[in-house]
Backbone as CSV, one residue per row, in Angstrom:
resi,resn,N_x,N_y,N_z,CA_x,CA_y,CA_z,C_x,C_y,C_z
1,MET,115.699,74.402,127.102,114.532,74.922,126.351,114.430,76.425,126.516
2,ILE,114.212,77.150,125.444,114.111,78.605,125.506,112.733,78.983,125.996
3,GLY,112.683,79.766,127.073,111.405,80.139,127.671,110.755,81.290,126.946
4,LEU,109.521,81.534,127.339,108.778,82.622,126.726,109.311,83.969,127.138
5,GLY,110.037,84.023,128.260,110.655,85.292,128.646,111.630,85.756,127.582
6,PHE,112.373,84.792,127.035,113.276,85.141,125.942,112.498,85.635,124.741
7,LEU,111.387,84.957,124.434,110.568,85.375,123.303,110.072,86.792,123.483
8,GLY,109.674,87.140,124.712,109.126,88.464,124.952,110.156,89.555,124.775
9,LYS,111.419,89.272,125.102,112.431,90.318,125.120,113.287,90.368,123.864
10,ALA,113.501,89.226,123.235,114.509,89.204,122.185,114.054,88.595,120.870
11,ALA,112.832,88.077,120.810,112.420,87.378,119.586,112.427,88.300,118.378
12,ASN,111.968,89.548,118.562,111.933,90.466,117.433,113.335,90.781,116.921
13,THR,114.296,90.913,117.842,115.670,91.205,117.436,116.271,90.022,116.692
14,VAL,116.054,88.823,117.226,116.566,87.615,116.573,115.929,87.455,115.197
15,PHE,114.628,87.723,115.127,113.916,87.622,113.857,114.494,88.592,112.835
16,LEU,114.766,89.821,113.269,115.325,90.823,112.366,116.697,90.399,111.865
17,LEU,117.551,89.930,112.773,118.883,89.487,112.366,118.792,88.309,111.400
18,GLY,117.880,87.389,111.696,117.696,86.255,110.799,117.195,86.685,109.439
19,LEU,116.289,87.669,109.436,115.738,88.164,108.174,116.812,88.862,107.345
20,ILE,117.705,89.586,108.014,118.797,90.254,107.298,119.691,89.217,106.620
21,VAL,119.979,88.121,107.329,120.795,87.057,106.751,120.085,86.449,105.542
22,VAL,118.786,86.168,105.706,118.010,85.604,104.595,117.986,86.582,103.417
23,ALA,117.784,87.883,103.750,117.741,88.906,102.702,119.056,88.979,101.942
24,ALA,120.166,88.859,102.678,121.477,88.937,102.035,121.690,87.764,101.076
25,VAL,121.116,86.609,101.438,121.255,85.431,100.582,120.351,85.553,99.349
26,ILE,119.090,85.982,99.599,118.118,86.072,98.504,118.413,87.250,97.583
27,GLU,118.763,88.383,98.194,118.971,89.615,97.424,120.190,90.345,97.994
28,PRO,121.399,90.012,97.527,122.625,90.582,98.096,122.659,92.112,98.074
29,THR,121.995,92.730,97.123,122.033,94.187,97.033,121.293,94.876,98.182
30,ILE,120.567,94.106,98.983,119.780,94.681,100.071,120.666,95.320,101.137
31,LEU,121.942,94.904,101.192,122.821,95.388,102.246,123.790,96.466,101.770
32,ASN,123.610,96.968,100.556,124.494,98.069,100.165,124.030,99.366,100.832
33,GLU,124.877,100.373,100.768,124.623,101.614,101.515,123.305,102.267,101.127
34,ARG,123.046,102.341,99.837,121.823,103.003,99.381,120.578,102.252,99.823
35,ALA,120.616,100.903,99.733,119.459,100.098,100.123,119.181,100.235,101.615
36,LEU,120.232,100.192,102.419,120.045,100.341,103.866,119.468,101.709,104.203
37,ARG,119.955,102.739,103.533,119.432,104.095,103.782,117.961,104.176,103.407
38,ASN,117.585,103.560,102.298,116.181,103.582,101.878,115.287,102.815,102.848
39,ILE,115.791,101.699,103.363,115.010,100.902,104.322,114.770,101.695,105.601
40,LEU,115.817,102.332,106.113,115.673,103.111,107.347,114.782,104.326,107.128
41,THR,114.902,104.956,105.960,114.037,106.099,105.652,112.577,105.671,105.601
42,SER,112.326,104.494,105.018,110.962,103.969,104.963,110.442,103.634,106.354
43,ALA,111.347,103.187,107.232,110.936,102.772,108.578,110.695,103.952,109.509
44,ASN,111.302,105.102,109.216,111.242,106.229,110.160,109.824,106.653,110.554
45,PRO,108.912,106.895,109.601,107.569,107.299,110.022,106.851,106.225,110.825
46,LEU,107.105,104.952,110.506,106.481,103.877,111.279,107.051,103.831,112.694
47,MET,108.348,104.074,112.836,108.932,104.141,114.174,108.203,105.182,115.034
48,ILE,107.977,106.351,114.440,107.368,107.451,115.186,105.944,107.116,115.600
49,VAL,105.133,106.668,114.644,103.727,106.411,114.948,103.574,105.155,115.805
50,ALA,104.480,104.194,115.673,104.418,102.997,116.514,104.688,103.341,117.973
51,ALA,105.525,104.342,118.210,105.776,104.784,119.588,104.496,105.334,120.206
52,GLY,103.759,106.152,119.441,102.488,106.676,119.940,101.471,105.573,120.167
53,GLN,101.413,104.617,119.241,100.490,103.497,119.394,100.840,102.670,120.632
54,ALA,102.136,102.468,120.855,102.579,101.694,122.015,102.193,102.398,123.316
55,LEU,102.262,103.721,123.335,101.854,104.468,124.527,100.372,104.263,124.819
56,ALA,99.547,104.327,123.771,98.111,104.097,123.958,97.855,102.675,124.461
57,MET,98.574,101.702,123.893,98.418,100.320,124.326,98.862,100.127,125.768
58,LEU,99.867,100.867,126.197,100.368,100.758,127.565,99.268,101.024,128.584
59,THR,98.338,101.912,128.257,97.233,102.226,129.165,96.078,101.232,129.035
60,GLY,96.220,100.245,128.160,95.144,99.299,127.924,94.206,99.737,126.819
61,GLY,94.587,100.765,126.068,93.755,101.288,124.989,94.358,101.023,123.632
62,ILE,93.905,101.781,122.661,94.406,101.680,121.290,94.034,102.968,120.579
63,ASP,94.795,103.340,119.569,94.519,104.576,118.833,94.422,104.259,117.339
64,LEU,93.200,104.181,116.850,92.977,103.893,115.433,92.853,105.156,114.589
65,SER,93.111,106.313,115.187,93.060,107.563,114.427,94.425,107.989,113.916
66,VAL,95.475,107.215,114.233,96.838,107.645,113.900,97.024,107.874,112.405
67,ALA,96.449,107.000,111.588,96.622,107.125,110.133,96.002,108.413,109.612
68,SER,94.819,108.750,110.112,94.140,109.965,109.663,94.877,111.216,110.113
69,VAL,95.427,111.197,111.317,96.197,112.348,111.805,97.459,112.528,110.966
70,MET,98.091,111.420,110.599,99.254,111.503,109.718,98.894,112.166,108.394
71,SER,97.798,111.727,107.804,97.366,112.299,106.520,97.020,113.771,106.667
72,LEU,96.353,114.133,107.775,95.978,115.530,108.002,97.211,116.418,108.082
73,ALA,98.187,116.020,108.889,99.414,116.811,109.016,100.135,116.898,107.680
74,ASN,100.120,115.817,106.942,100.790,115.761,105.640,100.198,116.762,104.658
75,VAL,98.872,116.781,104.539,98.254,117.658,103.545,98.269,119.122,103.988
76,ILE,98.166,119.369,105.292,98.254,120.753,105.774,99.635,121.313,105.472
77,ALA,100.662,120.515,105.764,102.032,120.973,105.527,102.271,121.251,104.046
78,ALA,101.862,120.323,103.191,102.133,120.479,101.752,101.350,121.639,101.150
79,SER,100.080,121.752,101.493,99.272,122.817,100.902,99.658,124.182,101.444
80,ALA,99.923,124.268,102.743,100.268,125.566,103.350,101.656,126.031,102.928
81,MET,102.613,125.099,102.856,103.968,125.496,102.456,104.014,125.927,101.001
82,GLN,103.170,125.353,100.168,103.141,125.771,98.764,102.667,127.217,98.653
83,LYS,101.704,127.593,99.495,101.156,128.944,99.447,102.026,129.946,100.199
84,SER,102.615,129.514,101.335,103.387,130.435,102.180,104.664,129.760,102.661
85,PRO,105.621,129.539,101.773,106.831,128.817,102.169,107.648,129.534,103.238
86,GLU,107.486,130.857,103.349,108.260,131.606,104.348,107.807,131.305,105.772
87,TYR,106.634,130.693,105.914,106.114,130.367,107.242,106.224,128.875,107.548
88,ALA,107.216,128.223,106.977,107.340,126.765,107.112,107.398,126.325,108.573
89,ALA,108.159,127.052,109.394,108.300,126.667,110.802,106.965,126.757,111.537
90,LEU,106.218,127.814,111.279,104.911,127.973,111.922,103.924,126.913,111.427
91,ILE,104.044,126.549,110.168,103.167,125.512,109.607,103.436,124.176,110.287
92,VAL,104.709,123.860,110.471,105.077,122.619,111.165,104.508,122.630,112.584
93,LEU,104.666,123.749,113.272,104.127,123.870,114.633,102.612,123.689,114.637
94,GLY,101.955,124.295,113.656,100.502,124.161,113.567,100.074,122.718,113.347
95,CYS,100.806,121.981,112.521,100.494,120.568,112.276,100.636,119.742,113.556
96,VAL,101.706,120.013,114.289,101.922,119.291,115.549,100.806,119.598,116.548
97,LEU,100.420,120.870,116.632,99.342,121.258,117.541,98.017,120.619,117.124
98,ALA,97.790,120.504,115.815,96.578,119.837,115.333,96.565,118.378,115.777
99,GLY,97.716,117.722,115.678,97.808,116.330,116.131,97.553,116.204,117.620
100,ILE,98.116,117.126,118.394,97.882,117.120,119.844,96.400,117.325,120.139
101,GLY,95.765,118.221,119.378,94.343,118.487,119.589,93.476,117.266,119.344
102,VAL,93.746,116.563,118.227,92.973,115.351,117.929,93.224,114.294,119.003
103,GLY,94.485,114.136,119.396,94.811,113.157,120.432,94.165,113.502,121.765
104,ALA,94.158,114.790,122.115,93.539,115.210,123.373,92.036,114.950,123.352
105,LEU,91.412,115.157,122.195,89.981,114.849,122.068,89.745,113.352,122.274
106,ASN,90.572,112.528,121.657,90.487,111.083,121.896,90.620,110.765,123.380
107,GLY,91.640,111.358,123.999,91.906,111.086,125.405,90.773,111.527,126.314
108,TRP,90.175,112.670,126.003,89.060,113.169,126.816,87.862,112.237,126.709
109,LEU,87.563,111.800,125.487,86.418,110.912,125.286,86.646,109.538,125.920
110,VAL,87.897,109.077,125.891,88.210,107.768,126.474,88.252,107.836,127.996
111,SER,88.913,108.855,128.542,89.150,108.889,129.984,88.043,109.567,130.786
112,TYR,87.455,110.634,130.262,86.438,111.370,131.008,85.018,110.912,130.655
113,VAL,84.738,110.708,129.383,83.413,110.253,128.966,83.315,108.724,129.057
114,ARG,84.478,108.059,129.125,84.583,106.605,129.287,84.022,105.836,128.084
115,LEU,84.310,106.324,126.901,83.921,105.609,125.689,84.999,104.580,125.334
116,ASN,84.598,103.545,124.627,85.530,102.498,124.235,86.598,103.070,123.297
117,PRO,87.883,102.893,123.624,88.934,103.500,122.790,88.964,102.976,121.362
118,PHE,88.630,101.723,121.167,88.613,101.161,119.815,87.592,101.897,118.957
119,ILE,86.378,102.033,119.484,85.296,102.644,118.711,85.503,104.134,118.540
120,ILE,85.867,104.834,119.620,85.913,106.302,119.543,87.101,106.774,118.715
121,THR,88.245,106.109,118.805,89.382,106.549,117.989,89.147,106.219,116.512
122,LEU,88.409,105.135,116.246,88.035,104.823,114.866,87.103,105.901,114.319
123,ALA,86.121,106.321,115.146,85.168,107.348,114.713,85.862,108.690,114.507
124,ILE,86.733,109.065,115.435,87.478,110.323,115.293,88.363,110.261,114.058
125,GLY,88.969,109.107,113.823,89.807,108.943,112.637,89.016,109.133,111.352
126,MET,87.791,108.622,111.325,86.952,108.801,110.139,86.629,110.277,109.923
127,ALA,86.327,110.985,111.009,86.013,112.408,110.894,87.230,113.200,110.417
128,VAL,88.397,112.883,110.961,89.628,113.571,110.563,89.955,113.269,109.112
129,GLN,89.721,112.023,108.689,89.975,111.678,107.285,89.070,112.472,106.357
130,GLY,87.822,112.660,106.770,86.907,113.480,105.977,87.394,114.908,105.853
131,LEU,87.883,115.472,106.974,88.434,116.825,106.952,89.652,116.891,106.032
132,THR,90.485,115.870,106.096,91.684,115.823,105.253,91.321,115.839,103.770
133,LEU,90.330,115.034,103.399,89.899,114.980,102.003,89.224,116.278,101.573
134,GLU,88.626,116.985,102.520,88.042,118.287,102.206,89.135,119.305,101.887
135,ILE,90.256,119.206,102.588,91.387,120.108,102.347,92.078,119.767,101.028
136,MET,92.251,118.470,100.770,92.974,118.021,99.569,92.410,116.674,99.149
137,ASN,91.753,116.615,98.004,91.135,115.347,97.595,91.974,114.544,96.609
138,VAL,93.059,115.121,96.122,94.010,114.389,95.282,95.420,114.804,95.702
139,PRO,96.419,113.943,95.462,97.784,114.329,95.820,98.196,115.627,95.143
140,SER,98.708,116.564,95.932,99.140,117.856,95.402,99.944,118.575,96.478
141,GLY,100.173,119.853,96.288,100.940,120.624,97.251,102.429,120.435,97.073
142,LEU,103.191,121.214,97.827,104.651,121.166,97.710,105.274,121.729,98.981
143,VAL,106.179,120.961,99.584,106.886,121.458,100.761,108.151,122.187,100.315
144,THR,108.753,122.931,101.212,109.942,123.718,100.874,111.156,122.804,100.689
145,SER,112.124,123.291,99.962,113.339,122.501,99.728,114.084,122.243,101.027
146,GLY,114.072,123.218,101.929,114.725,123.029,103.226,114.050,121.951,104.051
147,PHE,112.723,121.914,103.992,111.993,120.910,104.752,112.241,119.510,104.198
148,ARG,112.460,119.401,102.901,112.731,118.092,102.303,114.042,117.489,102.811
149,LEU,114.955,118.334,103.249,116.227,117.832,103.774,116.048,117.000,105.037
150,LEU,114.948,117.224,105.749,114.689,116.477,106.982,114.743,114.980,106.740
151,ALA,114.164,114.518,105.650,114.119,113.080,105.368,115.273,112.613,104.497
152,ARG,116.040,113.535,103.934,117.033,113.139,102.927,118.477,113.294,103.368
153,THR,118.708,113.868,104.544,120.069,114.023,105.047,120.488,112.750,105.764
154,ALA,121.718,112.279,105.483,122.162,111.016,106.071,123.664,111.033,106.301
155,PHE,124.102,110.218,107.262,125.516,109.929,107.466,125.758,108.520,106.938
156,GLY,126.274,108.432,105.723,126.464,107.125,105.110,125.113,106.455,104.926
157,PRO,124.944,105.218,105.429,123.675,104.508,105.246,122.606,104.879,106.280
158,VAL,122.957,105.721,107.248,122.030,106.018,108.348,121.475,107.433,108.206
159,PRO,120.165,107.584,107.985,119.564,108.920,107.920,119.684,109.641,109.268
160,VAL,119.880,110.940,109.197,119.952,111.733,110.427,118.653,111.590,111.220
161,ALA,117.529,111.515,110.525,116.239,111.372,111.203,116.187,110.100,112.046
162,THR,116.807,109.025,111.570,116.825,107.776,112.329,117.589,107.954,113.632
163,ILE,118.686,108.687,113.584,119.479,108.950,114.787,118.660,109.767,115.781
164,VAL,117.981,110.787,115.273,117.163,111.642,116.144,116.024,110.832,116.764
165,ILE,115.370,110.007,115.960,114.270,109.185,116.463,114.776,108.212,117.526
166,GLY,115.929,107.592,117.284,116.502,106.683,118.273,116.783,107.384,119.583
167,ALA,117.348,108.593,119.502,117.624,109.364,120.723,116.333,109.729,121.448
168,ALA,115.301,110.090,120.669,114.001,110.427,121.262,113.389,109.208,121.957
169,PHE,113.566,108.030,121.379,113.069,106.802,122.001,113.739,106.583,123.358
170,VAL,115.042,106.839,123.426,115.771,106.672,124.687,115.226,107.629,125.749
171,VAL,114.999,108.878,125.345,114.464,109.879,126.281,113.067,109.464,126.751
172,LEU,112.218,109.049,125.820,110.859,108.658,126.175,110.857,107.442,127.096
173,ALA,111.685,106.469,126.798,111.763,105.278,127.651,112.233,105.644,129.049
174,THR,113.190,106.574,129.133,113.682,107.020,130.439,112.590,107.732,131.224
175,LEU,111.835,108.593,130.551,110.743,109.297,131.219,109.694,108.320,131.744
176,LEU,109.401,107.286,130.965,108.400,106.305,131.390,108.877,105.499,132.590
177,ARG,110.153,105.172,132.628,110.670,104.288,133.672,111.126,105.035,134.928
178,GLN,111.528,106.291,134.755,112.205,106.975,135.858,111.429,108.138,136.461
179,THR,110.281,108.492,135.933,109.525,109.618,136.489,108.227,109.120,137.127
180,PRO,107.707,109.837,138.115,106.463,109.413,138.777,105.288,109.267,137.812
181,HIS,105.154,110.219,136.883,104.058,110.131,135.927,104.210,108.914,135.011
182,GLY,105.444,108.619,134.609,105.679,107.451,133.763,105.313,106.159,134.473
183,VAL,105.733,106.038,135.732,105.402,104.851,136.518,103.889,104.751,136.707
184,ALA,103.235,105.901,136.880,101.782,105.911,137.050,101.069,105.401,135.793
185,ILE,101.616,105.711,134.614,101.013,105.225,133.368,101.102,103.704,133.292
186,PHE,102.222,103.136,133.758,102.329,101.684,133.833,101.256,101.119,134.768
187,ALA,101.040,101.812,135.891,100.039,101.352,136.864,98.642,101.365,136.253
188,ILE,98.354,102.380,135.434,97.040,102.457,134.778,96.838,101.260,133.866
189,GLY,97.860,100.927,133.108,97.753,99.782,132.209,97.648,98.464,132.941
190,GLY,98.297,98.372,134.109,98.245,97.137,134.879,96.895,96.917,135.527
191,ASN,96.375,97.957,136.168,95.070,97.874,136.830,94.582,99.293,137.077
192,GLU,93.754,99.793,136.177,93.331,101.190,136.263,92.518,101.466,137.519
193,ALA,91.659,100.537,137.905,90.833,100.746,139.095,91.697,100.897,140.338
194,SER,92.699,100.043,140.470,93.607,100.139,141.617,94.413,101.431,141.578
195,ALA,94.841,101.819,140.384,95.599,103.067,140.247,94.752,104.259,140.655
196,ARG,93.469,104.244,140.287,92.570,105.339,140.641,92.348,105.386,142.155
197,MET,92.161,104.223,142.768,91.951,104.173,144.213,93.204,104.566,144.989
198,SER,94.353,104.443,144.332,95.609,104.855,144.971,95.826,106.362,144.903
199,GLY,94.922,107.060,144.245,95.007,108.510,144.168,95.724,109.030,142.943
200,LEU,96.031,108.163,141.998,96.713,108.612,140.785,95.731,109.329,139.861
201,PRO,96.179,110.386,139.182,95.300,111.133,138.261,95.124,110.379,136.950
202,THR,94.416,109.281,137.002,94.340,108.376,135.852,93.744,109.045,134.615
203,ARG,92.707,109.843,134.802,92.056,110.449,133.639,92.962,111.460,132.953
204,ARG,93.646,112.287,133.744,94.549,113.278,133.141,95.718,112.601,132.432
205,LEU,96.230,111.538,133.023,97.364,110.845,132.420,96.969,110.159,131.117
206,LYS,95.792,109.551,131.077,95.339,108.918,129.835,95.106,109.963,128.755
207,LEU,94.552,111.095,129.135,94.381,112.179,128.158,95.733,112.605,127.604
208,ALA,96.732,112.726,128.488,98.070,113.137,128.055,98.690,112.096,127.116
209,VAL,98.451,110.818,127.403,98.999,109.746,126.558,98.416,109.821,125.146
210,TYR,97.106,110.010,125.052,96.491,110.091,123.720,96.908,111.374,122.995
211,ALA,97.107,112.467,123.753,97.614,113.696,123.140,99.017,113.462,122.576
212,ALA,99.837,112.700,123.321,101.182,112.375,122.840,101.118,111.500,121.594
213,SER,100.169,110.569,121.560,100.005,109.731,120.373,99.628,110.578,119.158
214,GLY,98.728,111.544,119.367,98.360,112.441,118.272,99.531,113.281,117.796
215,MET,100.334,113.762,118.745,101.512,114.559,118.389,102.493,113.735,117.553
216,LEU,102.761,112.500,117.995,103.694,111.645,117.266,103.150,111.280,115.883
217,SER,101.847,111.088,115.777,101.242,110.798,114.469,101.433,111.976,113.522
218,ALA,101.233,113.193,114.051,101.443,114.383,113.226,102.900,114.489,112.780
219,CYS,103.829,114.178,113.679,105.254,114.213,113.324,105.568,113.193,112.233
220,ALA,104.939,112.017,112.319,105.142,111.002,111.277,104.604,111.493,109.942
221,GLY,103.449,112.161,109.953,102.890,112.709,108.723,103.774,113.792,108.132
222,LEU,104.370,114.595,108.990,105.297,115.632,108.524,106.537,115.006,107.890
223,PHE,107.008,113.920,108.491,108.167,113.240,107.911,107.841,112.714,106.517
224,LEU,106.643,112.173,106.355,106.235,111.681,105.030,106.157,112.823,104.022
225,ALA,105.696,113.999,104.481,105.661,115.159,103.590,107.070,115.544,103.164
226,SER,108.006,115.474,104.102,109.399,115.776,103.791,109.990,114.752,102.825
227,ARG,109.634,113.492,103.033,110.191,112.427,102.191,109.639,112.476,100.769
228,VAL,108.317,112.659,100.643,107.675,112.644,99.330,107.798,113.994,98.634
229,GLY,107.767,115.059,99.437,107.871,116.404,98.884,106.534,117.043,98.566
230,SER,105.457,116.288,98.753,104.118,116.810,98.452,103.119,116.182,99.413
231,GLY,101.836,116.501,99.227,100.806,115.980,100.110,99.968,114.904,99.454
232,ASP,99.443,114.002,100.275,98.573,112.937,99.794,97.543,112.664,100.885
233,PRO,96.252,112.845,100.615,95.239,112.682,101.662,95.076,111.260,102.170
234,LEU,95.654,110.291,101.480,95.541,108.890,101.898,96.887,108.290,102.292
235,ILE,97.879,109.128,102.465,99.232,108.618,102.675,99.383,107.874,103.996
236,GLY,98.533,108.184,104.967,98.659,107.535,106.269,97.941,106.206,106.387
237,ASP,97.126,105.843,105.393,96.255,104.673,105.504,96.943,103.390,105.977
238,PRO,98.109,103.024,105.443,98.705,101.744,105.864,99.195,101.733,107.305
239,TYR,99.359,102.911,107.891,100.054,102.979,109.175,99.182,102.651,110.377
240,SER,97.881,102.577,110.190,97.020,102.218,111.312,97.316,100.791,111.774
241,MET,97.252,99.844,110.848,97.543,98.453,111.191,99.036,98.209,111.364
242,ASP,99.849,98.884,110.549,101.299,98.698,110.660,101.813,99.133,112.031
243,SER,101.247,100.218,112.575,101.702,100.688,113.887,101.344,99.691,114.986
244,ILE,100.171,99.063,114.869,99.786,98.035,115.837,100.715,96.833,115.714
245,THR,100.984,96.419,114.469,101.871,95.282,114.235,103.258,95.545,114.807
246,ALA,103.813,96.724,114.531,105.158,97.051,115.012,105.208,97.090,116.532
247,ALA,104.191,97.676,117.148,104.173,97.782,118.611,104.065,96.409,119.262
248,VAL,103.136,95.580,118.779,102.918,94.270,119.390,104.087,93.334,119.096
249,LEU,104.557,93.343,117.851,105.699,92.510,117.488,106.931,92.920,118.288
250,GLY,107.023,94.190,118.612,108.160,94.678,119.386,108.104,94.348,120.864
251,GLY,106.946,93.903,121.359,106.879,93.504,122.764,105.881,94.267,123.598
252,THR,105.145,95.216,123.012,104.112,95.940,123.744,102.834,95.102,123.764
253,SER,102.179,95.064,124.925,100.991,94.229,125.072,99.726,94.992,124.732
254,LEU,98.849,94.367,123.969,97.546,94.955,123.670,96.677,95.047,124.911
255,ILE,96.974,94.239,125.914,96.170,94.198,127.127,96.528,95.344,128.070
256,GLY,97.726,95.906,127.905,98.148,97.032,128.723,99.175,96.640,129.765
257,GLY,99.867,97.662,130.288,100.820,97.446,131.367,102.223,97.081,130.939
258,VAL,102.438,96.823,129.650,103.761,96.424,129.152,104.062,97.203,127.879
259,ILE,105.263,97.784,127.808,105.679,98.504,126.610,107.143,98.201,126.326
260,ASN,107.499,98.155,125.075,108.885,97.954,124.663,109.161,98.869,123.478
261,LEU,109.664,100.069,123.746,109.904,101.037,122.691,111.048,100.609,121.781
262,ALA,112.088,100.020,122.368,113.195,99.532,121.546,112.703,98.444,120.593
263,GLY,111.829,97.588,121.103,111.265,96.545,120.262,110.428,97.111,119.131
264,ALA,109.665,98.166,119.428,108.851,98.808,118.389,109.732,99.394,117.298
265,LEU,110.860,99.968,117.693,111.789,100.539,116.722,112.359,99.447,115.816
266,VAL,112.815,98.352,116.434,113.395,97.253,115.661,112.340,96.612,114.756
267,ALA,111.122,96.438,115.295,110.060,95.828,114.496,109.685,96.715,113.312
268,SER,109.779,98.021,113.472,109.499,98.930,112.361,110.503,98.740,111.233
269,VAL,111.772,98.588,111.599,112.801,98.316,110.592,112.541,96.959,109.929
270,LEU,112.137,95.999,110.747,111.836,94.666,110.228,110.740,94.722,109.163
271,LEU,109.667,95.442,109.448,108.554,95.538,108.502,108.976,96.270,107.229
272,ALA,109.785,97.313,107.375,110.277,98.028,106.200,111.167,97.120,105.346
273,LEU,111.953,96.291,106.016,112.828,95.360,105.295,112.004,94.324,104.534
274,ILE,110.933,93.845,105.168,110.060,92.886,104.490,109.436,93.515,103.248
275,ASN,108.948,94.744,103.372,108.357,95.434,102.215,109.368,95.576,101.090
276,THR,110.597,95.940,101.446,111.639,96.116,100.434,111.952,94.788,99.738
277,LEU,112.050,93.721,100.522,112.318,92.406,99.951,111.229,91.996,98.966
278,LEU,109.981,92.168,99.375,108.864,91.772,98.512,108.825,92.598,97.230
279,ASN,109.124,93.890,97.356,109.144,94.746,96.164,110.276,94.355,95.219
280,LEU,111.444,94.071,95.781,112.586,93.698,94.950,112.339,92.381,94.210
281,LYS,111.587,91.503,94.842,111.307,90.208,94.206,110.089,90.276,93.298
282,GLY,109.486,91.478,93.154,108.361,91.643,92.258,107.075,91.004,92.745
283,ILE,106.933,90.882,94.060,105.731,90.274,94.627,104.552,91.238,94.495
284,SER,103.399,90.702,94.161,102.189,91.499,93.996,101.867,92.278,95.280
285,PRO,101.465,93.554,95.144,101.068,94.338,96.324,99.932,93.682,97.106
286,PHE,99.053,92.956,96.418,97.948,92.283,97.096,98.476,91.159,97.983
287,PHE,99.487,90.452,97.510,100.089,89.393,98.326,100.825,90.001,99.514
288,GLN,101.365,91.199,99.350,102.045,91.860,100.457,101.088,92.111,101.616
289,TRP,99.821,92.429,101.288,98.830,92.600,102.350,98.595,91.290,103.090
290,ILE,98.623,90.178,102.372,98.479,88.862,103.010,99.629,88.622,103.977
291,VAL,100.830,88.967,103.542,102.005,88.801,104.397,101.879,89.654,105.651
292,LYS,101.447,90.916,105.478,101.281,91.801,106.635,100.237,91.242,107.610
293,GLY,99.144,90.696,107.048,98.128,90.107,107.908,98.667,88.933,108.697
294,ALA,99.465,88.107,108.044,100.061,86.950,108.724,101.007,87.396,109.832
295,ILE,101.766,88.458,109.560,102.688,88.971,110.574,101.913,89.501,111.776
296,LEU,100.790,90.209,111.525,99.979,90.733,112.619,99.396,89.595,113.454
297,ILE,98.926,88.531,112.796,98.398,87.373,113.523,99.498,86.750,114.385
298,ALA,100.696,86.629,113.818,101.824,86.069,114.570,102.168,86.952,115.764
299,ALA,102.123,88.278,115.566,102.440,89.203,116.647,101.412,89.104,117.767
300,LEU,100.138,89.007,117.409,99.084,88.889,118.412,99.191,87.563,119.162
301,SER,99.546,86.510,118.449,99.729,85.209,119.105,100.880,85.259,120.098
302,LEU,101.959,85.949,119.703,103.105,86.094,120.591,102.723,86.904,121.821
303,ASP,101.902,87.950,121.632,101.437,88.749,122.762,100.603,87.900,123.712
304,LEU,99.764,87.020,123.179,98.955,86.142,124.017,99.842,85.199,124.830
305,LEU,100.898,84.661,124.205,101.825,83.790,124.926,102.513,84.536,126.056
306,ARG,102.908,85.775,125.794,103.537,86.580,126.846,102.570,86.799,128.000
307,HIS,101.314,87.132,127.667,100.320,87.411,128.709,100.041,86.164,129.537
308,GLN,99.945,85.013,128.895,99.712,83.781,129.616,100.867,83.452,130.554
309,ARG,102.078,83.752,130.101,103.239,83.490,130.944,103.236,84.401,132.154
310,ARG,102.882,85.704,131.954,102.865,86.625,133.088,101.760,86.269,134.082
311,SER,100.659,85.702,133.576,99.519,85.374,134.433,99.734,84.086,135.214
312,SER,100.616,83.223,134.699,100.830,81.917,135.352,101.813,82.027,136.519
């Protein structure tokens, strides 16, 4: 009998491989070079934001402002680059710093003021979305041609951005597992009170985690600007729930103390593949939301099974 330990570590990978086989049978064109490149390109921003969401979950929290930060970075980049394309590098830096700022505010309110992360990140996200719509209320703007290459350069079916993101995931996973601060973040997610009594700087570390989530959300928004070529104040909306789904389906626990970045990456590709399959088969966008909801319920159920196994 296959135990739940296997489910926790490999179910998402097995599911993805099975889905690829099913996809090849249902829609053979899904595995050609162009289709694979499009799927990975679609998955890239979700990979990035899911990593930030997984970090927040690792501490026992959640970040519901990720979608708004993505939209903010997206519209700032598109509107600013259209006006001052010669300052593209500084604009990108400014977007990243804006994401860090929003994340740090979340982290300060969660760790120092001790507000509920679900409520406060939702409230901050609403405020950021309002600011985004004030900057740009309809899709517009234009990024530079050089910046568009970020999302469009590929080696065969694999976008260069996917390779960079994969390498970044390896570095981040190593930092979490092999450095004192990374181990301390695991301790916070496992039992924050015990971690605090052990002398760990729990509040500073949680603030840093949320700042990192904001930074990654901004990077995801910048990638979307590069991919689309323009700005959209609502472009980040689907990624709030999608990032939670990818993180949990990949093996990160909503309860805290457990993270699986490789799983989040694979689950992001899985979700992009599902979207592509549904679009190719002409499935209604409204039904696609039903499918996403079912996947999220399945992911949460799997997380509960993992937690019960660890507790027993």
